[in-house]
MITOR-974751 format. One record per residue: residue number from 1; residue in three letters; chain; x, y, z of N, C-alpha, C, O, CB in turn. Coordinates in Angstrom, 3 decimals. Each point is the difference from the previous one (the first is absolute). Glycine has a CB too. Layout:
// MITOR-974751
NUM	Ala	A	X	Y	Z	X	Y	Z	X	Y	Z	X	Y	Z	X	Y	Z
...
This chain:
// MITOR-974751
1	Met	A	-4.838	38.763	-17.991	0.377	-0.740	1.186	0.916	-1.149	-0.406	-0.259	-0.695	-0.982	-1.906	1.322	2.139
2	Val	A	3.223	-0.818	-0.403	0.961	-1.050	-0.276	-0.104	-1.048	1.106	0.085	0.326	1.184	1.466	1.294	-2.396
3	Ala	A	-1.732	-2.863	0.821	-0.057	-1.096	0.963	1.340	-0.710	0.016	0.609	-0.215	-1.049	-3.095	-0.067	0.692
4	Thr	A	2.941	-0.077	1.531	1.242	-0.753	0.112	-0.296	-1.334	0.659	-0.863	-0.099	0.872	2.226	2.223	-0.727
5	Leu	A	-0.657	-3.122	-0.562	-0.139	-1.331	0.574	1.163	-0.266	0.928	1.149	0.301	-0.321	-2.390	-1.111	-1.707
6	Asp	A	0.938	0.251	3.165	1.049	-0.368	0.941	0.478	-1.399	-0.368	-0.688	-0.985	0.268	-0.298	2.444	1.585
7	Ala	A	2.157	-1.548	-2.462	0.538	-1.284	-0.447	0.974	-0.603	1.002	0.677	-0.982	-0.302	-0.966	1.750	-2.035
8	Thr	A	0.359	-0.186	3.524	0.914	-0.505	1.018	-0.451	-1.389	0.447	-1.149	-0.172	0.407	1.672	2.531	0.355
9	Pro	A	0.366	-3.351	-0.833	-0.378	-1.350	0.429	-0.342	-0.037	1.490	0.611	0.694	0.813	0.863	-1.648	-2.603
10	Glu	A	-2.442	0.145	2.116	-0.329	-0.219	1.408	1.084	-0.850	0.639	0.815	-0.621	-0.683	-3.289	0.795	0.197
11	Ala	A	2.464	-0.186	1.805	0.947	-0.848	0.725	-0.285	-1.463	-0.335	-1.152	-0.420	-0.117	1.345	2.128	1.992
12	Glu	A	0.867	-2.451	-2.022	-0.096	-1.422	-0.320	-0.724	-0.747	1.115	0.277	0.240	1.175	1.847	-0.094	-2.517
13	Pro	A	-3.053	-1.054	0.999	-0.659	-0.796	1.042	1.030	-0.829	0.761	0.919	-0.562	-0.596	-3.029	0.470	-0.781
14	Gln	A	1.954	0.021	2.660	0.920	-0.786	0.815	-0.488	-1.445	0.057	-1.083	-0.290	0.508	1.696	2.333	0.866
15	Leu	A	0.209	-2.936	-1.904	-0.322	-1.426	0.051	0.418	-0.530	1.361	1.092	0.301	0.482	-0.803	-0.562	-2.996
16	Thr	A	-1.165	-0.533	3.139	0.294	-0.508	1.340	0.552	-1.415	-0.015	0.475	-0.497	1.021	-2.269	1.954	-0.157
17	Arg	A	1.732	-2.113	-2.034	0.556	-1.350	-0.125	1.168	0.036	-0.972	0.061	0.844	-0.894	-2.312	-1.895	1.389
18	Ala	A	3.178	0.117	-0.303	1.148	-0.105	-0.908	-0.472	-0.696	-1.275	-0.393	-1.166	0.027	2.063	1.075	1.915
19	His	A	-1.627	0.815	-3.052	-0.475	-0.538	-1.271	1.141	-0.240	-0.987	-0.181	-0.712	-0.987	-1.978	1.893	1.360
20	Gly	A	3.323	-0.601	-0.121	1.095	-0.116	-0.953	-0.254	0.819	-1.243	0.463	-0.362	-1.082	0.012	-1.901	1.951
21	Val	A	-1.208	3.368	-0.740	-0.297	0.874	-1.131	0.400	1.428	0.344	0.237	0.342	1.159	-2.138	-1.842	-1.881
22	Gln	A	1.967	2.318	-0.314	0.286	1.420	0.181	-1.101	0.793	-0.684	-0.457	-0.368	-1.082	2.966	-0.045	1.195
23	Leu	A	-2.937	1.509	0.521	-0.997	0.889	-0.581	0.710	1.241	-0.521	0.779	0.629	0.716	-2.590	-1.492	0.845
24	Thr	A	1.536	1.209	-2.817	0.589	1.169	-0.643	-1.138	0.877	-0.510	-0.910	-0.506	-0.657	3.016	-0.784	0.001
25	Pro	A	-2.078	2.596	0.942	-1.077	0.860	-0.486	-0.152	-0.089	-1.524	0.978	0.058	-0.745	-0.566	1.480	2.686
26	Ala	A	-1.676	-1.680	-2.380	-0.303	-0.066	-1.436	-1.129	0.971	-0.340	-0.573	-0.057	-1.088	1.314	-2.362	1.011
27	Gly	A	-1.048	3.296	1.004	-1.073	0.971	-0.166	-0.315	0.588	1.355	0.649	-0.325	0.994	-1.597	-0.908	-2.987
28	Arg	A	-0.048	2.099	2.036	-0.327	0.667	1.260	-0.480	-0.986	1.056	0.382	0.119	1.165	-0.962	1.931	-2.451
29	Arg	A	-0.231	-3.001	0.916	-0.549	-0.995	0.930	0.220	-1.410	-0.516	-0.841	-0.878	0.187	-0.872	2.531	0.559
30	Gln	A	2.854	-1.864	-1.399	0.288	-1.306	-0.586	1.469	-0.339	0.198	0.871	0.864	-0.101	-2.706	-0.549	-1.598
31	Trp	A	2.098	-1.588	1.982	1.370	-0.467	0.198	0.224	-1.255	-0.826	-0.875	-0.859	-0.103	0.938	1.842	2.429
32	Arg	A	1.118	-1.074	-2.911	0.413	-1.185	-0.752	0.561	-0.984	1.028	0.821	0.371	0.839	-0.309	0.965	-3.002
33	Val	A	-0.952	-2.568	2.094	0.452	-1.046	0.917	1.011	-0.857	-0.748	-0.334	-0.620	-1.010	-1.881	0.609	2.291
34	Thr	A	3.455	-0.025	-0.787	1.046	-0.812	-0.635	0.514	-1.041	0.992	0.032	0.234	1.208	0.625	1.702	-2.706
35	Asp	A	-0.259	-3.084	0.964	0.530	-1.056	0.866	1.504	0.206	0.208	0.568	0.987	-0.468	-2.351	-2.598	-0.351
36	Arg	A	2.417	0.681	1.519	1.434	0.131	0.322	0.881	0.036	-1.239	1.079	0.594	0.018	-1.519	-1.775	2.111
37	Ala	A	-0.016	0.546	-3.208	0.772	-0.026	-1.246	-0.217	1.270	-0.822	0.629	0.183	-1.042	-0.791	-2.683	1.033
38	Gly	A	-0.731	3.377	0.479	-0.280	1.230	-0.719	-1.097	-0.124	-1.038	-0.256	0.948	-0.742	2.581	-0.348	1.126
39	Leu	A	-2.984	-1.763	-0.451	-1.093	-0.207	-0.951	-1.286	0.628	0.539	-0.303	-0.108	1.188	1.380	-2.033	-2.004
40	Val	A	-1.814	2.785	-0.053	-1.256	0.630	0.403	-1.054	-1.073	0.239	-0.282	-0.813	-0.880	0.853	2.896	-0.432
41	Val	A	-1.149	-2.078	2.504	-1.036	-0.952	0.380	-1.374	0.563	-0.336	-0.905	-0.747	-0.372	2.372	-0.154	2.208
42	Gly	A	-1.625	2.221	-1.706	-1.271	0.659	-0.276	0.014	1.409	0.557	1.061	0.561	0.277	-2.244	-2.768	-0.243
43	His	A	-0.001	2.773	0.128	-0.145	1.342	0.537	-0.970	-0.004	1.168	-0.997	-0.723	-0.009	1.496	1.697	-2.244
44	Leu	A	-0.201	-0.169	3.247	-0.844	0.202	1.164	-0.552	1.410	-0.100	0.755	0.951	-0.205	0.585	-2.586	1.649
45	Met	A	-2.656	1.778	-1.301	-0.637	1.310	-0.094	-0.800	0.285	1.266	-0.611	-0.899	0.578	0.498	0.689	-3.087
46	Arg	A	0.125	1.464	2.931	-0.867	0.433	1.096	-1.186	0.717	-0.638	0.173	0.882	-0.842	1.781	-0.661	2.510
47	Val	A	-3.167	-0.611	-1.254	-1.213	0.516	-0.614	-0.733	0.917	0.973	-0.265	-0.377	1.141	0.085	-1.692	-2.559
48	Asp	A	-0.144	3.275	0.959	-0.803	0.929	0.796	-1.445	-0.464	0.034	-0.491	-0.601	-0.956	2.028	2.498	0.356
49	Gly	A	-2.204	-1.621	1.683	-1.432	-0.238	0.076	-0.403	-1.440	0.238	-1.191	-0.311	-0.015	0.967	2.213	-1.454
50	Asp	A	1.168	-2.777	1.684	-0.326	-1.401	0.275	0.585	-0.359	1.355	1.073	-0.598	0.083	-1.110	0.004	-2.561
51	Ala	A	-0.668	0.959	3.538	0.501	-0.221	1.354	0.098	-1.478	0.349	0.829	-0.385	0.824	-1.816	2.561	-0.174
52	Asp	A	0.145	-3.016	-1.270	0.012	-1.429	0.307	1.195	-0.716	-0.608	0.609	-0.858	0.640	-3.077	0.932	-0.520
53	Arg	A	2.802	0.280	-1.356	1.106	-0.654	-0.703	0.805	1.057	-0.737	-0.165	0.198	-1.204	-1.161	-2.344	0.952
54	Pro	A	2.205	2.826	0.994	0.709	1.141	-0.599	1.169	-0.349	-0.913	0.578	0.899	-0.611	-1.248	0.318	2.598
55	Phe	A	1.037	-2.490	-2.101	1.132	-0.379	-0.835	-0.447	-0.909	-1.137	-0.844	-0.878	0.180	2.367	1.095	1.796
56	Arg	A	-0.943	0.010	-3.147	-0.258	-0.834	-1.179	1.334	-0.529	-0.510	1.018	0.691	0.037	-3.104	0.643	-0.649
57	Ala	A	2.057	-2.563	0.139	1.182	-0.619	-0.597	-0.295	-0.229	-1.472	-1.051	-0.528	-0.364	1.726	-0.587	2.558
58	Arg	A	0.280	1.524	-3.045	-0.159	-0.160	-1.449	1.266	-0.597	-0.588	1.105	0.207	0.501	-2.697	1.745	-0.590
59	Arg	A	1.397	-2.696	-0.988	1.125	-0.617	-0.702	-0.150	0.267	-1.485	-1.110	0.000	-0.533	1.338	-1.797	2.301
60	Phe	A	0.892	2.023	-2.431	-0.023	0.210	-1.446	-0.035	-1.345	-0.699	0.778	-0.898	0.322	0.482	3.068	-0.088
61	Arg	A	-2.162	-2.306	-1.190	-0.104	-1.231	-0.787	0.488	0.316	-1.416	-0.700	0.675	-0.755	-1.271	-1.552	2.158
62	Pro	A	3.172	0.393	-1.774	0.560	0.312	-1.319	-0.872	-0.453	-1.171	-0.030	0.668	-1.033	2.252	-0.846	2.078
63	Ser	A	-2.924	-0.935	-0.905	-0.789	-0.513	-1.123	-1.108	0.967	-0.423	-0.355	0.062	-1.177	0.855	-2.373	1.967
64	Thr	A	-1.040	3.058	0.164	-1.055	0.964	-0.322	0.510	1.441	0.063	-0.727	0.937	-0.332	-0.964	-2.552	1.225
65	Arg	A	2.937	1.785	-0.468	0.613	1.313	0.173	-0.862	0.911	0.867	-0.213	1.172	-0.308	1.317	-1.433	-1.914
66	Ala	A	-1.595	-0.325	3.325	-0.859	0.746	0.913	0.239	-0.473	1.433	0.530	-1.087	0.232	-2.262	1.396	-2.054
67	Phe	A	1.332	0.526	2.771	0.083	-0.389	1.401	-1.246	-0.778	0.389	-1.105	0.297	-0.454	2.525	1.718	0.972
68	Val	A	-1.221	-3.016	0.330	-1.082	-0.819	0.510	-0.026	0.176	1.514	1.032	-0.108	0.661	-0.832	-1.575	-2.580
69	Glu	A	-1.377	1.951	2.460	-0.102	0.162	1.441	0.005	-1.370	0.662	-0.787	-0.877	-0.356	-0.492	3.035	0.074
70	Val	A	2.177	-2.332	1.250	0.094	-1.251	0.749	-1.041	0.004	1.113	-0.559	-1.045	0.332	3.029	0.843	-0.863
71	Gly	A	-2.734	1.382	1.112	-1.015	0.089	1.041	0.091	1.275	0.806	0.908	0.811	-0.181	-0.893	-3.256	0.289
72	Ala	A	-0.981	2.606	0.793	-0.056	1.124	0.935	0.214	-0.562	1.400	-0.528	-1.060	0.339	-1.057	2.401	-1.843
73	Phe	A	2.366	-0.623	2.319	0.428	-0.553	1.279	-0.061	1.028	1.123	0.032	1.207	-0.240	1.434	-2.780	-0.999
74	Trp	A	-1.554	1.072	2.466	-0.050	0.855	1.181	1.371	0.524	0.377	0.108	1.054	0.628	-2.077	-2.330	0.161
75	Ser	A	3.013	0.561	-1.160	1.348	0.431	0.387	0.964	-0.129	-1.172	-0.210	-0.787	-0.923	-0.244	0.091	3.292
76	Ala	A	1.511	1.488	-2.307	1.038	-0.069	-1.025	0.669	-1.368	0.034	0.371	-0.529	-1.048	0.006	3.019	1.215
77	Asp	A	-0.217	-3.070	1.016	0.604	-1.331	0.132	-0.798	-1.046	-0.773	0.576	-0.822	-0.713	0.316	1.468	2.966
78	Asp	A	-2.213	-0.617	-2.113	-0.839	-0.979	-0.700	0.082	0.186	-1.519	0.036	-0.975	-0.751	-1.581	0.909	2.739
79	Ala	A	1.574	1.312	-2.427	0.093	0.282	-1.441	1.327	-0.503	-0.570	0.030	-0.586	-1.082	-1.505	2.603	1.386
80	Val	A	2.570	-1.789	0.423	1.310	-0.460	-0.447	0.061	-1.530	-0.007	0.556	-0.596	-0.923	0.490	2.704	1.832
81	Asp	A	-1.611	-2.738	0.111	-0.045	-1.479	0.025	-0.763	-0.539	-1.194	0.419	-0.985	-0.607	-0.305	1.018	3.104
82	Ala	A	-1.224	0.594	-2.844	-0.787	-0.456	-1.156	0.820	0.084	-1.276	-0.072	-0.897	-0.840	-2.035	1.647	1.970
83	Leu	A	2.887	0.316	-1.290	0.862	0.123	-1.174	1.070	-1.079	-0.007	0.255	-0.622	-1.032	-0.676	3.083	0.994
84	Arg	A	1.042	-2.682	1.180	1.078	-0.986	0.086	-0.491	-1.409	-0.287	0.645	-0.751	-0.732	0.489	2.206	2.390
85	Phe	A	-2.282	-1.818	-1.078	-0.467	-1.378	-0.095	-0.821	-0.298	-1.243	-0.335	-1.157	-0.255	0.353	1.127	2.696
86	Ser	A	-0.347	1.056	-3.219	-0.798	-0.236	-1.212	0.849	0.033	-1.262	-0.532	0.127	-1.103	-1.426	0.874	2.258
87	Arg	A	3.253	-1.113	-1.006	0.905	0.002	-1.155	-0.222	-1.194	-0.876	0.678	-0.155	-1.016	0.983	1.385	2.339
């Protein structure tokens, strides 16, 4: 039996507030968040099975060479705001 993975990216979350950022697919359920200058602010992820807080915000920390979770959020807008304001 051969299993195949569906690697097709999901539709980008629609942000309802003007954040001055751009979302670029970085995986099936993950988007890279970049600011107007093109600098990466962090990553936005959609999480299955978490109906209360379906979005997670993560940032790469160079000192540890690992991603750090900024938080879990009810909306993509809140997750993006957390990334922007926690710089």
